N, C-alpha and C positions, 0 to 999 in steps of 0.2 A: 700655312696652307690655306688656299682660298676655298670658298664655298663652291658647290657645283654650279649654281646659277652664275656666279661671277666668272667661272672658267668658260661657261657657255658664251657669255656676252663678250668676254675679252679673248676671243678665239685667235694673233700674231701677232709676231712677233715681231708690233714690231715693235714687233714682234711685235711681226708679223705685222699692227700698226696699230699687226697682226697682230709665214705665217705663221702640217699639217699635223702628214699629222701631220702651227700650224704649227690644256696648258695654262694660265695665269694672266695677270694684267701687267706683269713686268715685261721687259723686252726679251722674250725667249723665243727660240727658233726651232721649229720642227715641222713635220709633214703629217697632216691628218689623214692622208691616204694610205699610210703604211710606211714601213721601214725602207730606207734606201739600200740597206744591206741585206744579207741573208738573215733569215729568221733564227732566233736563238733555238737551240735544241730543246731546252727545257720548256715546259708549258708556261704560258704567261701567268703571272701572279697578280691578282687584282689589288691587294693591299700594298701600298708603296714601300712600307718598312719591311714587309715580308719579302717583297721582290728584291730589295737591297740585300737582305740576308741570304736568300737563295742564290741570286746571281753573283753576289760578292763571294760566296763560298766557291762557286764554279770558277770565278776569275782567279781567286787566290790559289786554287789547286793547279792552275796552269795559266799564268799571266800572259803567255805568248799566244794563247788561243784566241783567234780573231772574233769568233762568234761570242765567246764568253766576255771579252772586253766590250764589245758593242752592247750586249745585253746589260752588263753592269753599268756602263755609261748611261744607257737609257733609263735605267732604274734610278740612278742618282739624279739625273735631270728631272725626272718625274717628281722626285722628292725635294726639288729646289736646291740640291747640292751641286750647283753648276760648276764651281771652281774645281771640285773634286772630280766631276765627270770629265772636264777638260784634261785634267792631269792624267787620269786613267787612260783616256784615248790618245793623249800625246805619247805615252809610253807604248801603247799598242802600235802606233805608226812607226815607232823605232824598231819594234820587234817584228813588224810585218811591212817592210818598206814597199810602197807601191800598191798596197791593198786598197782598192777604190772604195769598198764598203766602209772600211775604217776611216779613210780620209773624209768621206761624206759625213759620218757621225762626228768626227773630230771638228770639222768645219762648222757644223751647227752648234756644237758645244761652245766653240769659240765665240760664235755670234751671241749665244746666251749671255756670255760674260761681257759683251760690248766690244770685243776685239774684231771690229767689222772688216777692216782691211785684211787682217791675217785670215779671218774666216773666208773672205772672198777668194783669197789666193789658194787656200787649202781646197776649197770646193772646186776651184778650177782644175785641180789635179785629180778630182774624184770621178771625172768622166772626160771624154775626148771629143773633138769636133766630128770625128767620123762615127762616133757612137754616143751621142748626147743622151742624157737622162733628163726627161722633162721635169721631174720633181726637183732635181738639183738646179736646173735652170730657173725654176720658180723661186727657190730659196735664194739663189744668187741675186735675183731681182729684188727680193725683199731686203737683202743686205745692202744693196746699192741705194734703195730707198732710205734706209737708215742713215746713209752717208749723204743724203740730200742730192743724190745723183739720179733724179727721177727719169730723165730722158733715157739714160743708159738702162735703168731698171726695166723700162717698158720694152726695150729691145729684147731683153731676156724673156720677159713674159710672152712677147710675140713669137719668139723661137719655140717656147714651150707649147704654145697654142697651135703651132704648125704640126707638132707631133700628136697632140691630143686636142683637136678642135672642140671648143665649147666646154672644156674641163672647168667645173665650177670653182675649184680651189685656186686655179691660176687666175681665172676671171676675178675672183674675190680679191686676190692680191693686187691685181691690176687696178680694180676699182679703188682700193684703199691707197694706191700710189697716187691716183688723181686727187684723193682726199687730202693727202699730205701736201700736194701742190695747190690746194685751195680751189680746185676745179670741181666743186660739189655736184653740178648737174651731170658732168661726164662720169663722175664717180657713181652717182645714183644709177645712171643708165647701164653702166657696166655691171654693177651689183645686181640690178634687176635681171640682167641676162643670166648671171650666175644663179640667181634664186629660182629662175624658171626651169633650171635643169632638174631632171628627176634624180640626179645624183647629189644634189645640194643637201647639205646637212644643216643642223641648227646654227652652226657658227656663221655660215653665209647669211642666214636670215638676220642674225644679230648685227652683223656688219652693215647690212642694208638699213636696219633700224637706226643705227648710229648716224649714218650719213643723212638719212631723212630727218632725223632730229636736229642735226647740225644746221639744217636749212629752216629751222623754226617750226616744222610741222610735227609737233610733239604728239598730238593725238594719233596721227597716222603712224608715227614711230612706235607708239605704245601698242597699237593694235598689231603691228608686225611682230614685236618682241614677245607678245603674249600668245601668239598663234599656237594652238595645239599643245599648250603646256598645262599641267595641273595648276590650280589656282595659287597654291603656295609658291611654287616655282616661278609662275608668271609674275607674281607680286615682287618677288626677290629680283627678278631680271629687270622689271620696271624701275625699281629703286636703284639698281646699279646703273641703268641707262641714265637716270637723272644725275647721278654722280659724274658719269662720263661727260655729260653735256654741260656741266656747271661752267666750264671755261668758255663755252659757246664757239670759240675759234677752232676747237677740236685739237686732238693730240698732234704734236709735232715730232718729227723723227728724232729719236734719242732723248725725248723729254716726256716721260710718263707713259701711261698705258696706250698702246696703239694696237687694236685688234686686227690680226691678219689671219686669213684662213690657214696658212701653212706655217705659222710661226709660234704657236703656243701650245701645241699638243705633243706630249711625248709619244713616240711611235708605239 
C-alpha cells in the first residue's frame, strides 16, 4: 500500500497517466467523482481490509446481487487485489447479463490489470450512444491513451466535455493525454483550466505540478504541489514529485506511473 501523499500525487490511471474516482502509482483505473453504478447498500468502510471483510460477507451471502458484487470489487481494487476484483466482477456480469453498472465496474477492473482492449470493449457496453455516461467516456479515453491512441482518446474526452463542460476530472485526463504525446505546453494549458475550477481537487493540482516540472520549472512545480498542505505532507509530495521527474521525459503509456484524475482512486 502506498502512502497518502503518494496516492495524492499519482492520482490515473494511467492510470490514469492517471484516471476518478481516477488510488496508487500503478496503472489503475477508476473515477474520483464517484461510482458509475448504484451505491452499495452498506455504509462505506474506511479501512480497506475491513471493507473487504464486510463487502465480501455480503457478496458471499448472495453472489448474484449486483450491488454486493460491485461493492466487493471496489473494496478489492482499493486494497490492490485487482485480479481478484476482475474475477468477482466477471462472474457478476455472467449472473447479471446486460447490467450496465456491473459492466462499468468490470471494465475498469480489467483496465487495472492492463487488459486495455478488453476493458474498452466492456466499457463500450456499459452505456449507449443515446444515453452516454460522461464518466465512462472519460475512462474510455484514458484506456485509449494507454494504448497510445491519443487522437481517439481526445474524441472521447471531447464527448464527455459536451455533457459536462469544464469538468476538471475530464480536463485533467485530457491534459495528461497531451503529456503522453509530449505536447507539454498544451498539457499545461489544459491542466491549468482544470485547476481553475472550483470543483478541482488535490489530484488535479498534483497533475499540473508534474507537467510543470517536466518542463524544467521545478521551483514552480514545488510551489504548486505544496499548496495548502501541512508541512509533513507537503515535503512527502515534493519528494515523490522528484521521483516522478527523475526520468525527465515523463511517464509513457503502459510504462510506469502515470497520474490521471480518473484512474487511480477506488470509488
